[in-house]
N, C-alpha and C positions, 0 to 999 in steps of 0.2 A: 250366463257368462257374459260380462260386459266387454266392450272392445279392448280395453286395456288388459284385462285378464287373458283374452284370446291372443293378443300380441305377445304377452309374456310366455304363454304356453308354447307358441310357435318358436320363440327364441330358445326356450329350454329344450325343445325337441331338436332343433338345429345344433345346439351345443352339446347334445348327448346327455343332458341332465335329466330329462324325462323320457322314459321308454315310449316308443311309438304306440304300443298297446295301451299304456296308461292314458296317453293323449286321446286315443280313439274312444276309450271309455268315457272320458270327460266330454268329448264332442258328441256323444250319443244323445245328450240331452237337447241337442239342436236338431231340428227347429223347435221341438216341443218335448215335454216330459209327461208321460202318462201316469197320473197318480191314482187312476181308477175312477175317482169321482170328478176329476178335472184333468184337462190337458194343458199343462202350463207352457205358455209361449215364451221360451227363452230367447227367441230371435227378435222379439219386439224391440228390445233395446238397440239392437243392431239396425233395425229398419227405421225406427221412429225416434230414437234418442232417449227413450225412457222405458223401463221394464213394465211388464203387465201390472195393472192396478187391480187390487182385490175389491170387488163390490160385495160387501159383507151381508147386506140385507138378503134374507132367505137362505143363507148358508149356516151350517152348524159351527160351533166353536172349533170342533175337531177339524172341519174342512178348512176354516180360516187359518188356523195355526199350521195345518199341513201345507197349505200353499205358501204361507209366510215363511215357513222354515226352509223351503226349497228356494224361494227368492233370495233369502239372506245367505243361504249356502252358496249361491251362484255369485255372491259378491255385489249384488245390486241394491239400490235404494228400495225402500219399502213404502208404499202408499196404499192405504185401505180406506174406502169411503163407506158411508152409512154404517159406521161401527158403533156398537154400544160400549158402555164402560166395562161390561163383562168381557166383550171381545178384546178390548184393550188390555185388561189384566192378564188374559191368556197369552197374548202376544208378548207382553212385557216379561213373562216368564221365560220366553225364548231368548229375548235380548233386552236387558235393562235399559238400553239407550232409547227404546221406543217412547214416543211422546203422543199425547192425546189432546186434540182440540175439541172440547166438549160442544162448543157452539156449532162447529162445522161437522162434528161427528166423524172425525178423520184420525187415523193412526198414521204416524209418520216416523221414518227412521232414515236419516241421511248417512249413507256410507261414504259417499264421495262429495267433497266440497265443490261447489260450483261458483265460478266468478259471476256475479250478477250482471245482467245485461245493462247496457247503457240506456236503452229505451225503457220507459216506465209504462206499466199498465195500471190504470186507475180503476179501482172497483168502487162503484157507487151503489148505495141502496136508497130506495124511496123512504122506507121507514125502519124503525128499530126491529120490527118483527121480520123484516127481510134479511137481517144480518146473518142468520145461519146459512142462507144460500150465498150471500156475498162472501162469507168466510170460507165456504167450500171452494169458491173460485180463487180466493186469495191464497189459501194454503196450497192449492194445486200449483198456482203460479210460482210460489216460493220454492216448492219442491223441484219444479222444472228449471228454475234458475232465472226467472224474470224479476226485475226490480218492480216491487209492488207498493202502491199507496192506496189508502182507504179513505172514502168520503161517505159517511153513513148518515142516514136520517135527513135527507135534503129533498123530500118529495114535493110534488106540485101544490100541496095544501099550504105550503109556505115557501114559495118559489125564491124569495129573497135569500134563503139559506144557500141555495145552489149558486145564484148569481154572485154572491159574496166570495165564491171560490173559483172565480174565472181563471186565475193564474194556474191552479191545479189542473183544470181542464186543458189549458193551453199547452202545458209541458208534457202531457201524456201522449204516448205513441198509439195506444189502443185503450178504449174505455169499455168497461163492462157495466151494465145497468141492470140491477135486480129490483123488480117492482111487482107488487101484488095489486089488490083492489082493481082499479081500471087500467093500470099499467102505462099511464101517459108519460111518465118521466123519460122513457127511452126516446120518444119523439122529440121532447123538449131538448134533451142533450144532443140528439142528432142534428137539430137545427142550429146549434151553437158552435159546432166544431167541424173541422175538416179532416177527421180521422175516423177509422172504423169504430163503430159502436156495436157491441154485442149485447143484445137484449135478452134478459132471463126473466120470463114470467114466473112469479111465485104463487103458491097456493094460498097465500094470505088474503083474507077478505071475508065479507059476509056472504050470505047464501047465494046472491045473484052473481057472485064472482065465479061460481061453479068450479071451485077447486083450482082456480088459476086459468080457466078457459077464457074468461073475460079479458084478463091481461094479455094472454096469448094472442087473441084475435086483434086487440088494439095494436100490439106490437107488429103483427103480421101486416096490418093495414096502415102502418106508419107512413105519413106523407113526407117525412124527412129522408133525404137520400143518405145512403151509407149505413143503414141500420140492418143488421142481420139478427136472426132470432134462433135460440136453441130451445130445447124442450122445457116444460114446466119443472121448476126446482132444480134444473141441471146446472148447478154451479160448477161442478167438475168439468163438464163439457165446454162451458164458457171459458173457464180458465185455460184448458188445454188449447182451445182454438186461439185465444188471445195470445198465448205464448208462441204458437206457431207463426202468427202474424208478426209479433214483436221481434222474433229472432231473424226474420227476413231483413230487418233494417240494421242488423249488427254488422 
C-alpha cells in the first residue's frame, strides 16, 4: 500500500465508506506480508519512497510472479532485477503493461507517473561491454524518478572521447561510472568534477581482472576525492544511491 492509497483508505473510513474491519484487513499486510517463501515488505515504500525490488536471480518463476502479483495488488510500481526473458513473459501474463530491458535484465512497470527531478544523474561506462551494468543503473534511476543521461564507451583507452563531453559532466548533479578491466575511469572522472562520483566495478576483463576485483581495488584506492564505490556489477545499488543523493538537491 503506497502513501496515497493509505490516505484514501483513511478518508474512506472517516467518511463511513469503508468498514473499519475491512480497513484493518487491508492494513494487516503492513509492515510485511508472509507469502510462505518470502516476507514481502509493504512498508518499504513508506520508509524509503520506493517499494521492495525483486532480485530474480535464484528465484523460481512461481516465486517471482507470486511476489510481483502482491506488489501490483498493493498499487505500487514494480521493479525486478537480474530477470530472464522467461521471467518477463511470466510477469507480463500478470500485467501486459510490464516492460523488459534486455541489456539491463530488468522488468519494470510504472503504476505512478513521477515528475522527473531537476537534477541530472549522468551514467558513464568505460566500454560497450560495461553497458549492461550502466543500463541497470539508468533504469533504476528512471523508475525512481531521477532525470538520467547516458554517456557510453568513453574509457581511458581513448580519453579524448570523455574530454569532448565536458559539458555533460558539468551539468550533472551526480555521476555513476561503470568500468571493468583496470577500472581507472572512475578516478579520471573524479579528478575532473566537483560532484559525487559513484564507481561501479564490472566483471568485464581478461583473466587478471579476477572477475572485477582488479577494477574494485583500483576504485577503492582512487586518489581522486569524492569517489565512492559499490559492489562489482551492482548497477542497481549505484542507481539507488545516486537517486538518494540527487533528490537531496531538489
